[in-house]
ROFIVO-754626 format. One line per field, with one value per atom (N, C-alpha, C, O): residue number from 1; atom name; x, y, z; residue in three letters; chain. Coordinates in nm, 4 decimals. Example, Ala and Ser with C-alpha at 12.3 -4.5 7.8 and 13.67 -1.06 7.14 Angstrom:
<rolos>
seq <- (1	1	1	1	2	2	2	2)
atom <- (N	CA	C	O	N	CA	C	O)
east <- (1.3190	1.2300	1.3200	1.4236	1.2850	1.3670	1.2900	1.3409)
north <- (-0.5690	-0.4500	-0.3300	-0.3319	-0.2250	-0.1060	0.0030	0.1138)
up <- (0.7800	0.7800	0.7800	0.8465	0.7080	0.7140	0.7870	0.8039)
type <- (ALA	ALA	ALA	ALA	SER	SER	SER	SER)
mol <- (A	A	A	A	A	A	A	A)
</rolos>
This chain:
<rolos>
seq <- (1	1	1	1	2	2	2	2	3	3	3	3	4	4	4	4	5	5	5	5	6	6	6	6	7	7	7	7	8	8	8	8	9	9	9	9	10	10	10	10	11	11	11	11	12	12	12	12	13	13	13	13	14	14	14	14	15	15	15	15	16	16	16	16	17	17	17	17	18	18	18	18	19	19	19	19	20	20	20	20	21	21	21	21	22	22	22	22	23	23	23	23	24	24	24	24	25	25	25	25	26	26	26	26	27	27	27	27	28	28	28	28	29	29	29	29	30	30	30	30	31	31	31	31	32	32	32	32	33	33	33	33	34	34	34	34	35	35	35	35	36	36	36	36	37	37	37	37	38	38	38	38	39	39	39	39	40	40	40	40	41	41	41	41	42	42	42	42	43	43	43	43	44	44	44	44	45	45	45	45	46	46	46	46	47	47	47	47	48	48	48	48	49	49	49	49	50	50	50	50	51	51	51	51	52	52	52	52	53	53	53	53	54	54	54	54	55	55	55	55	56	56	56	56	57	57	57	57	58	58	58	58	59	59	59	59	60	60	60	60	61	61	61	61	62	62	62	62	63	63	63	63	64	64	64	64	65	65	65	65	66	66	66	66	67	67	67	67	68	68	68	68	69	69	69	69	70	70	70	70	71	71	71	71	72	72	72	72	73	73	73	73	74	74	74	74	75	75	75	75	76	76	76	76	77	77	77	77	78	78	78	78	79	79	79	79	80	80	80	80	81	81	81	81	82	82	82	82	83	83	83	83	84	84	84	84	85	85	85	85	86	86	86	86	87	87	87	87	88	88	88	88	89	89	89	89	90	90	90	90	91	91	91	91	92	92	92	92	93	93	93	93	94	94	94	94	95	95	95	95	96	96	96	96	97	97	97	97	98	98	98	98	99	99	99	99	100	100	100	100	101	101	101	101	102	102	102	102	103	103	103	103	104	104	104	104	105	105	105	105	106	106	106	106	107	107	107	107	108	108	108	108	109	109	109	109	110	110	110	110	111	111	111	111	112	112	112	112	113	113	113	113)
atom <- (N	CA	C	O	N	CA	C	O	N	CA	C	O	N	CA	C	O	N	CA	C	O	N	CA	C	O	N	CA	C	O	N	CA	C	O	N	CA	C	O	N	CA	C	O	N	CA	C	O	N	CA	C	O	N	CA	C	O	N	CA	C	O	N	CA	C	O	N	CA	C	O	N	CA	C	O	N	CA	C	O	N	CA	C	O	N	CA	C	O	N	CA	C	O	N	CA	C	O	N	CA	C	O	N	CA	C	O	N	CA	C	O	N	CA	C	O	N	CA	C	O	N	CA	C	O	N	CA	C	O	N	CA	C	O	N	CA	C	O	N	CA	C	O	N	CA	C	O	N	CA	C	O	N	CA	C	O	N	CA	C	O	N	CA	C	O	N	CA	C	O	N	CA	C	O	N	CA	C	O	N	CA	C	O	N	CA	C	O	N	CA	C	O	N	CA	C	O	N	CA	C	O	N	CA	C	O	N	CA	C	O	N	CA	C	O	N	CA	C	O	N	CA	C	O	N	CA	C	O	N	CA	C	O	N	CA	C	O	N	CA	C	O	N	CA	C	O	N	CA	C	O	N	CA	C	O	N	CA	C	O	N	CA	C	O	N	CA	C	O	N	CA	C	O	N	CA	C	O	N	CA	C	O	N	CA	C	O	N	CA	C	O	N	CA	C	O	N	CA	C	O	N	CA	C	O	N	CA	C	O	N	CA	C	O	N	CA	C	O	N	CA	C	O	N	CA	C	O	N	CA	C	O	N	CA	C	O	N	CA	C	O	N	CA	C	O	N	CA	C	O	N	CA	C	O	N	CA	C	O	N	CA	C	O	N	CA	C	O	N	CA	C	O	N	CA	C	O	N	CA	C	O	N	CA	C	O	N	CA	C	O	N	CA	C	O	N	CA	C	O	N	CA	C	O	N	CA	C	O	N	CA	C	O	N	CA	C	O	N	CA	C	O	N	CA	C	O	N	CA	C	O	N	CA	C	O	N	CA	C	O	N	CA	C	O	N	CA	C	O	N	CA	C	O	N	CA	C	O	N	CA	C	O	N	CA	C	O	N	CA	C	O	N	CA	C	O	N	CA	C	O	N	CA	C	O	N	CA	C	O	N	CA	C	O	N	CA	C	O	N	CA	C	O	N	CA	C	O)
east <- (16.6591	16.7653	16.8061	16.7194	16.9355	16.9791	16.9590	16.9649	16.9353	16.9169	17.0526	17.1504	17.0575	17.1795	17.2042	17.1091	17.3297	17.3570	17.3169	17.3167	17.2833	17.2453	17.3660	17.4786	17.3410	17.4461	17.4687	17.3732	17.5932	17.6178	17.5691	17.5501	17.5498	17.5126	17.6189	17.7362	17.5782	17.6717	17.7656	17.8658	17.7351	17.8188	17.9319	17.9079	18.0538	18.1707	18.1637	18.1361	18.1887	18.1898	18.0568	18.0520	17.9490	17.8175	17.8071	17.8285	17.7747	17.7731	17.6438	17.6353	17.5448	17.4135	17.4207	17.4790	17.3606	17.3449	17.2009	17.1083	17.1822	17.0478	17.0154	17.1042	16.8888	16.8512	16.8785	16.8276	16.9571	16.9933	16.8951	16.8870	16.8209	16.7222	16.7858	16.7207	16.9111	16.9766	17.0319	17.0206	17.0920	17.1617	17.0860	17.1437	16.9608	16.8855	16.8649	16.8693	16.8426	16.8182	16.6834	16.5842	16.6825	16.5583	16.4853	16.5472	16.3552	16.2814	16.2715	16.2776	16.2563	16.2379	16.1068	16.0053	16.1090	15.9861	15.8823	15.9161	15.7591	15.6509	15.6416	15.6263	15.6500	15.6436	15.7564	15.7340	15.8773	15.9886	15.9637	15.9904	15.9130	15.8833	15.7725	15.7798	15.6714	15.5602	15.6087	15.5674	15.6948	15.7499	15.8297	15.8186	15.9101	15.9880	15.8955	15.9177	15.7927	15.6985	15.6245	15.6016	15.5866	15.5149	15.6019	15.5545	15.7268	15.8184	15.8497	15.8682	15.8555	15.8967	15.7928	15.8293	15.6662	15.5620	15.5288	15.6011	15.4208	15.3770	15.4692	15.5451	15.4613	15.5447	15.5075	15.5950	15.3790	15.3363	15.3904	15.4315	15.3907	15.4421	15.5922	15.6436	15.6619	15.8056	15.8360	15.9526	15.7329	15.7540	15.7463	15.7842	15.6985	15.6893	15.5432	15.4842	15.4864	15.3454	15.3288	15.4210	15.2119	15.1831	15.2809	15.3250	15.3142	15.4084	15.5452	15.6087	15.5906	15.7174	15.7111	15.8048	15.6012	15.5894	15.5954	15.6539	15.5353	15.5393	15.6830	15.7323	15.7487	15.8870	15.9781	16.0641	15.9587	16.0381	16.0225	16.1216	15.8989	15.8729	15.9384	15.9989	15.9268	15.9879	16.1405	16.2057	16.1961	16.3418	16.3948	16.4976	16.3248	16.3689	16.3556	16.4326	16.2600	16.2497	16.3702	16.4245	16.4120	16.5249	16.6591	16.7533	16.6680	16.7937	16.7677	16.7552	16.7593	16.7209	16.8334	16.8081	16.9570	17.0712	17.1278	17.1314	17.1711	17.2276	17.3463	17.4373	17.3437	17.4497	17.5825	17.6886	17.5786	17.7025	17.7702	17.8885	17.6972	17.7610	17.7540	17.8296	17.6684	17.6508	17.6156	17.6313	17.5680	17.5262	17.3929	17.3287	17.3500	17.2226	17.1090	17.1296	16.9893	16.8711	16.8426	16.8404	16.8210	16.7875	16.6418	16.5539	16.6164	16.4795	16.4438	16.3282	16.5416	16.5188	16.5737	16.6755	16.5061	16.5588	16.6017	16.5204	16.7297	16.7902	16.8249	16.8641	16.8101	16.8546	17.0028	17.0411	17.0851	17.2279	17.2485	17.3187	17.1875	17.1818	17.0434	16.9444	17.0335	16.9027	16.8120	16.8585	16.6827	16.5855	16.5934	16.5737	16.6219	16.6310	16.7508	16.7565	16.8453	16.9615	16.9490	17.0480	16.8280	16.8053	16.8103	16.8046	16.8206	16.8211	16.6857	16.5831	16.6866	16.5632	16.5335	16.6117	16.4192	16.3807	16.4303	16.3871	16.5193	16.5745	16.6601	16.7213	16.6629	16.7311	16.8784	16.9308	16.9455	17.0876	17.1109	17.2234	17.0057	17.0182	16.9656	16.9549	16.9334	16.8779	16.9744	17.0553	16.9642	17.0402	16.9607	16.8986	16.9637	16.8958	16.9918	17.1061	16.9435	17.0284	16.9589	16.8361	17.0393	16.9865	16.9727	17.0264	16.9026	16.8793	17.0105	17.0288	17.1012	17.2282	17.3084	17.3543	17.3255	17.4037	17.3356	17.4029	17.2030	17.1304	17.1515	17.1716	17.1470	17.1676	17.3088	17.3270	17.4079	17.5457	17.5574	17.6147	17.5040	17.5100	17.4395	17.4919	17.3217	17.2453	17.3191	17.3208	17.3799	17.4562	17.5731	17.5994	17.6431	17.7555	17.7060	17.7671	17.5948	17.5394	17.4976	17.5202	17.4381	17.3927	17.5099	17.5010	17.6195	17.7365	17.8021	17.8664	17.7866	17.8441	17.7695	17.8275	17.6412	17.5598	17.5975	17.5386)
north <- (7.7289	7.7351	7.8814	7.9668	7.9120	8.0516	8.1045	8.0297	8.2349	8.2997	8.3337	8.3545	8.3390	8.3784	8.5272	8.6045	8.5681	8.7116	8.7867	8.7300	8.9138	8.9958	9.0170	9.0329	9.0170	9.0382	9.1877	9.2654	9.2288	9.3705	9.4091	9.3238	9.5385	9.5925	9.5507	9.5367	9.5308	9.4869	9.5973	9.5685	9.7216	9.8334	9.8541	9.8702	9.8535	9.8694	10.0015	10.1062	9.9960	10.1154	10.1505	10.2375	10.0862	10.1138	10.0370	9.9158	10.1049	10.0397	9.9643	9.9028	9.9668	9.9085	9.7562	9.6948	9.6964	9.5512	9.5189	9.5845	9.4195	9.3848	9.4587	9.5177	9.4562	9.5232	9.6732	9.7416	9.7235	9.8655	9.9414	9.9129	10.0369	10.1096	10.1996	10.2338	10.2381	10.3276	10.2507	10.2961	10.1333	10.0599	9.9372	9.8554	9.9236	9.8074	9.8196	9.9290	9.7061	9.7070	9.7701	9.7427	9.8535	9.9198	9.8369	9.7921	9.8156	9.7360	9.8090	9.9317	9.7304	9.7878	9.8637	9.8140	9.9835	10.0630	9.9958	9.9369	10.0046	9.9403	9.9887	9.9054	10.1201	10.1630	10.1044	10.0680	10.0948	10.0381	9.8906	9.8438	9.8174	9.6759	9.6585	9.5698	9.7419	9.7337	9.7635	9.6960	9.8627	9.8967	9.7794	9.7465	9.7167	9.5999	9.4872	9.4265	9.4595	9.3528	9.3819	9.2911	9.5088	9.5446	9.5246	9.4759	9.5615	9.5448	9.3982	9.3566	9.3214	9.1822	9.0956	9.0018	9.1246	9.0433	8.9226	8.8901	8.8576	8.7412	8.6225	8.6210	8.5239	8.4053	8.3340	8.2819	8.3314	8.2680	8.3446	8.2838	8.4772	8.5585	8.5369	8.5534	8.5003	8.4747	8.3293	8.2901	8.2490	8.1112	8.0075	7.8924	8.0446	7.9503	7.9152	7.9552	7.8407	7.8040	7.6609	7.6044	7.6036	7.4680	7.3668	7.2750	7.3838	7.2925	7.2988	7.1954	7.4193	7.4341	7.3677	7.2986	7.3881	7.3288	7.1764	7.1121	7.1186	6.9735	6.9285	6.8319	6.9984	6.9664	6.9774	6.8921	7.0828	7.1063	6.9917	6.9417	6.9504	6.8418	6.7119	6.6407	6.6807	6.5589	6.5654	6.4662	6.6816	6.6983	6.6802	6.6156	6.7370	6.7226	6.5786	6.5362	6.5029	6.3605	6.2844	6.1977	6.3169	6.2470	6.2917	6.2128	6.4186	6.4736	6.5391	6.6613	6.4590	6.5129	6.5815	6.6402	6.5750	6.6318	6.7499	6.7472	6.8522	6.9725	6.9364	6.8645	6.9870	6.9579	7.0235	6.9707	7.1363	7.2080	7.1567	7.1227	7.1507	7.1083	6.9569	6.9030	6.8891	6.7428	6.6805	6.5596	6.7604	6.6991	6.7524	6.6857	6.8686	6.9236	6.8789	6.8443	6.8807	6.8455	6.9563	7.0742	6.9181	7.0149	7.0563	6.9712	7.1854	7.2369	7.3300	7.3700	7.3649	7.4561	7.3958	7.3265	7.4224	7.3860	7.5161	7.6055	7.5248	7.6476	7.6322	7.5245	7.7410	7.7434	7.7803	7.8848	7.6963	7.7237	7.8516	7.9429	7.8572	7.9818	8.0400	7.9796	8.1551	8.2116	8.2304	8.2551	8.2184	8.2335	8.3713	8.3848	8.4738	8.6095	8.6246	8.7194	8.5323	8.5336	8.4277	8.3918	8.3779	8.2809	8.1363	8.0468	8.1105	7.9736	7.9069	7.9741	7.7757	7.6998	7.6105	7.6025	7.5441	7.4485	7.3078	7.2118	7.2941	7.1629	7.1129	7.1914	6.9807	6.9209	6.9595	6.9755	6.9747	7.0106	7.1511	7.1847	7.2331	7.3691	7.3811	7.4920	7.2700	7.2726	7.2089	7.1233	7.2523	7.1902	7.2035	7.3065	7.0986	7.0985	7.1564	7.1123	7.2570	7.3240	7.3374	7.3407	7.3450	7.3812	7.5337	7.6026	7.5854	7.7299	7.8068	7.9092	7.7584	7.8295	7.8406	7.9492	7.7298	7.7322	7.8184	7.8884	7.8135	7.8971	8.0452	8.1250	8.0823	8.2222	8.2694	8.3823	8.1838	8.2187	8.2381	8.3372	8.1448	8.1527	8.2777	8.3479	8.3057	8.4226	8.5514	8.6451	8.5573	8.6753	8.7016	8.8161	8.5960	8.6101	8.6613	8.7504	8.6050	8.6483	8.7949	8.8682	8.8379	8.9773	9.0742	9.1849	9.0341	9.1217	9.1353	9.2364	9.0346	9.0392	9.1360	9.1889	9.1596	9.2464	9.3895	9.4748)
up <- (11.4830	11.3856	11.3672	11.3487	11.3720	11.3607	11.2191	11.1216	11.2104	11.0807	11.0201	11.0920	10.8887	10.8199	10.8411	10.8516	10.8475	10.8622	10.7353	10.6260	10.7508	10.6361	10.5460	10.5932	10.4169	10.3183	10.2979	10.3011	10.2773	10.2506	10.1107	10.0240	10.0915	9.9605	9.8586	9.8933	9.7336	9.6307	9.5827	9.5171	9.6139	9.5701	9.6707	9.7903	9.6210	9.7082	9.7839	9.7252	9.9142	9.9969	10.0601	10.1470	10.0197	10.0781	10.2103	10.2120	10.3210	10.4517	10.4842	10.5905	10.3980	10.4282	10.4293	10.3400	10.5320	10.5378	10.5018	10.5495	10.4189	10.3739	10.2449	10.1834	10.2032	10.0783	10.0850	10.1738	9.9932	9.9916	9.9025	9.7830	9.9573	9.8763	9.7708	9.6722	9.7898	9.6945	9.5746	9.4608	9.6004	9.4954	9.4438	9.3722	9.4782	9.4293	9.2785	9.2222	9.2154	9.0715	9.0437	9.1112	8.9447	8.9084	8.8035	8.7070	8.8205	8.7226	8.5884	8.5814	8.4836	8.3503	8.3499	8.3986	8.2953	8.2942	8.2055	8.1028	8.2445	8.1714	8.0275	7.9382	7.9994	7.8592	7.7741	7.6587	7.8298	7.7543	7.7254	7.6147	7.8236	7.8037	7.7005	7.6154	7.7077	7.6124	7.4705	7.3762	7.4541	7.3235	7.2677	7.1496	7.3529	7.3110	7.2658	7.1610	7.3442	7.3107	7.1808	7.1009	7.1589	7.0364	6.9130	6.8104	6.9228	6.8094	6.7838	6.6694	6.8900	6.8816	6.8114	6.7405	6.8293	6.7686	6.8544	6.9486	6.8215	6.8993	6.8733	6.7764	6.9610	6.9421	6.8123	6.7431	6.7789	6.6540	6.5334	6.4346	6.5411	6.4304	6.4111	6.3005	6.5178	6.5092	6.4747	6.4702	6.4505	6.4080	6.5178	6.4960	6.6349	6.7463	6.7707	6.8711	6.6786	6.6824	6.7342	6.7930	6.7122	6.7602	6.7017	6.7709	6.5749	6.5102	6.5801	6.6007	6.6163	6.6879	6.8248	6.8646	6.8970	7.0306	7.0230	7.1102	6.9193	6.9009	6.8694	6.9277	6.7778	6.7421	6.8640	6.8861	6.9426	7.0629	7.1627	7.2159	7.1880	7.2827	7.2361	7.3163	7.1075	7.0538	7.0629	7.0955	7.0342	7.0383	7.1803	7.2007	7.2784	7.4176	7.4669	7.5531	7.4141	7.4505	7.3973	7.4657	7.2751	7.2137	7.2701	7.2769	7.3106	7.3623	7.4978	7.5057	7.6049	7.7356	7.8136	7.9188	7.7637	7.8356	7.7560	7.6330	7.8275	7.7651	7.6759	7.7172	7.5544	7.4584	7.4965	7.4632	7.5650	7.5968	7.7233	7.7203	7.8343	7.9600	7.9798	8.0606	7.9107	7.9099	8.0446	8.0618	8.1410	8.2670	8.3188	8.3999	8.2754	8.3222	8.2309	8.1146	8.2872	8.2096	8.1084	8.1435	7.9841	7.8797	7.8957	7.9101	7.8932	7.9054	7.7905	7.7769	7.7078	7.5957	7.4677	7.4693	7.3574	7.2267	7.1607	7.1369	7.1319	7.0815	6.9342	6.8893	6.8596	6.7206	6.7191	6.7715	6.6601	6.6509	6.5697	6.6132	6.4529	6.3759	6.3997	6.3586	6.4646	6.4997	6.3784	6.2671	6.4023	6.2941	6.2305	6.1097	6.3100	6.2544	6.1603	6.0820	6.1678	6.0783	5.9698	5.9060	5.9487	5.8426	5.8864	5.8021	6.0156	6.0658	6.0461	6.0356	6.0412	6.0184	6.1385	6.2333	6.1320	6.2353	6.2034	6.2672	6.1071	6.0743	6.1904	6.2629	6.2062	6.3209	6.3302	6.4404	6.2173	6.2214	6.2781	6.3152	6.2849	6.3372	6.4806	6.5330	6.5437	6.6789	6.7780	6.7422	6.9033	7.0114	7.1406	7.1666	7.2204	7.3503	7.4538	7.4654	7.5298	7.6276	7.7623	7.7702	7.8685	7.9998	8.0031	7.9163	8.1007	8.1088	8.1207	8.0548	8.2038	8.2253	8.0960	8.0609	8.0253	7.9014	7.7952	7.7195	7.7893	7.6936	7.7244	7.6329	7.8521	7.8894	7.8545	7.8090	7.8755	7.8406	7.6898	7.6442	7.6126	7.4664	7.4156	7.3291	7.4686	7.4260	7.4612	7.3814	7.5789	7.6184	7.5252	7.4885	7.4870	7.3940	7.2594	7.2003	7.2105	7.0816	7.0858	6.9895	7.1940	7.2040	7.2089	7.1556	7.2720	7.2771	7.1399	7.1118	7.0549	6.9199	6.8288	6.7341	6.8567	6.7695	6.7818	6.7154)
type <- (MET	MET	MET	MET	PRO	PRO	PRO	PRO	MET	MET	MET	MET	LEU	LEU	LEU	LEU	PRO	PRO	PRO	PRO	LYS	LYS	LYS	LYS	GLN	GLN	GLN	GLN	PRO	PRO	PRO	PRO	CYS	CYS	CYS	CYS	ARG	ARG	ARG	ARG	VAL	VAL	VAL	VAL	ALA	ALA	ALA	ALA	GLY	GLY	GLY	GLY	CYS	CYS	CYS	CYS	PRO	PRO	PRO	PRO	VAL	VAL	VAL	VAL	LEU	LEU	LEU	LEU	GLY	GLY	GLY	GLY	PRO	PRO	PRO	PRO	CYS	CYS	CYS	CYS	PRO	PRO	PRO	PRO	VAL	VAL	VAL	VAL	HIS	HIS	HIS	HIS	ARG	ARG	ARG	ARG	ARG	ARG	ARG	ARG	LYS	LYS	LYS	LYS	PRO	PRO	PRO	PRO	VAL	VAL	VAL	VAL	SER	SER	SER	SER	LEU	LEU	LEU	LEU	PRO	PRO	PRO	PRO	ALA	ALA	ALA	ALA	GLN	GLN	GLN	GLN	ARG	ARG	ARG	ARG	LEU	LEU	LEU	LEU	TYR	TYR	TYR	TYR	ASP	ASP	ASP	ASP	ASP	ASP	ASP	ASP	ARG	ARG	ARG	ARG	ARG	ARG	ARG	ARG	GLY	GLY	GLY	GLY	SER	SER	SER	SER	SER	SER	SER	SER	ALA	ALA	ALA	ALA	ALA	ALA	ALA	ALA	ARG	ARG	ARG	ARG	GLY	GLY	GLY	GLY	TYR	TYR	TYR	TYR	ASP	ASP	ASP	ASP	ARG	ARG	ARG	ARG	GLN	GLN	GLN	GLN	TRP	TRP	TRP	TRP	ARG	ARG	ARG	ARG	LYS	LYS	LYS	LYS	LEU	LEU	LEU	LEU	ARG	ARG	ARG	ARG	ALA	ALA	ALA	ALA	GLU	GLU	GLU	GLU	TYR	TYR	TYR	TYR	LEU	LEU	LEU	LEU	LYS	LYS	LYS	LYS	ARG	ARG	ARG	ARG	PHE	PHE	PHE	PHE	PRO	PRO	PRO	PRO	VAL	VAL	VAL	VAL	CYS	CYS	CYS	CYS	ARG	ARG	ARG	ARG	LEU	LEU	LEU	LEU	CYS	CYS	CYS	CYS	THR	THR	THR	THR	HIS	HIS	HIS	HIS	SER	SER	SER	SER	LYS	LYS	LYS	LYS	ALA	ALA	ALA	ALA	VAL	VAL	VAL	VAL	LEU	LEU	LEU	LEU	VAL	VAL	VAL	VAL	ASP	ASP	ASP	ASP	HIS	HIS	HIS	HIS	ILE	ILE	ILE	ILE	ARG	ARG	ARG	ARG	PRO	PRO	PRO	PRO	LYS	LYS	LYS	LYS	VAL	VAL	VAL	VAL	GLN	GLN	GLN	GLN	GLY	GLY	GLY	GLY	GLY	GLY	GLY	GLY	THR	THR	THR	THR	ASP	ASP	ASP	ASP	ASP	ASP	ASP	ASP	GLU	GLU	GLU	GLU	TYR	TYR	TYR	TYR	ASN	ASN	ASN	ASN	LEU	LEU	LEU	LEU	GLN	GLN	GLN	GLN	ALA	ALA	ALA	ALA	LEU	LEU	LEU	LEU	CYS	CYS	CYS	CYS	THR	THR	THR	THR	ARG	ARG	ARG	ARG	CYS	CYS	CYS	CYS	HIS	HIS	HIS	HIS	ASN	ASN	ASN	ASN	VAL	VAL	VAL	VAL	LYS	LYS	LYS	LYS	THR	THR	THR	THR	GLY	GLY	GLY	GLY	ILE	ILE	ILE	ILE	GLU	GLU	GLU	GLU	ARG	ARG	ARG	ARG	ARG	ARG	ARG	ARG	ARG	ARG	ARG	ARG	ARG	ARG	ARG	ARG)
mol <- (A	A	A	A	A	A	A	A	A	A	A	A	A	A	A	A	A	A	A	A	A	A	A	A	A	A	A	A	A	A	A	A	A	A	A	A	A	A	A	A	A	A	A	A	A	A	A	A	A	A	A	A	A	A	A	A	A	A	A	A	A	A	A	A	A	A	A	A	A	A	A	A	A	A	A	A	A	A	A	A	A	A	A	A	A	A	A	A	A	A	A	A	A	A	A	A	A	A	A	A	A	A	A	A	A	A	A	A	A	A	A	A	A	A	A	A	A	A	A	A	A	A	A	A	A	A	A	A	A	A	A	A	A	A	A	A	A	A	A	A	A	A	A	A	A	A	A	A	A	A	A	A	A	A	A	A	A	A	A	A	A	A	A	A	A	A	A	A	A	A	A	A	A	A	A	A	A	A	A	A	A	A	A	A	A	A	A	A	A	A	A	A	A	A	A	A	A	A	A	A	A	A	A	A	A	A	A	A	A	A	A	A	A	A	A	A	A	A	A	A	A	A	A	A	A	A	A	A	A	A	A	A	A	A	A	A	A	A	A	A	A	A	A	A	A	A	A	A	A	A	A	A	A	A	A	A	A	A	A	A	A	A	A	A	A	A	A	A	A	A	A	A	A	A	A	A	A	A	A	A	A	A	A	A	A	A	A	A	A	A	A	A	A	A	A	A	A	A	A	A	A	A	A	A	A	A	A	A	A	A	A	A	A	A	A	A	A	A	A	A	A	A	A	A	A	A	A	A	A	A	A	A	A	A	A	A	A	A	A	A	A	A	A	A	A	A	A	A	A	A	A	A	A	A	A	A	A	A	A	A	A	A	A	A	A	A	A	A	A	A	A	A	A	A	A	A	A	A	A	A	A	A	A	A	A	A	A	A	A	A	A	A	A	A	A	A	A	A	A	A	A	A	A	A	A	A	A	A	A	A	A	A	A	A	A	A	A	A	A	A	A	A	A	A	A	A	A	A	A	A	A	A	A	A	A	A	A	A	A	A	A	A	A	A	A	A	A	A	A	A	A	A)
</rolos>
């Protein structure tokens, strides 16, 4: 079976085919990631404890399809109003989402901040 041709570098004007060592994405530095994790707190401290995991599992059983795109399998339970903004774990504040729709929603929310 023939191999696929190498893809060009994502940066316009770069002549490299295949992984470009100059323009590759740089990983997040470990100290920066550690600082973020320290500030963020544990999942239990943020309210995602055993009770949340049970609620999440039950919610996904009842709502197995993504609420936004209505065709992908839901794998995440999202807070419509985030907990950091006063949202609760009540059912009216939850929605089952696929990974793609959750990432889009989260990206939009982060740009608003």
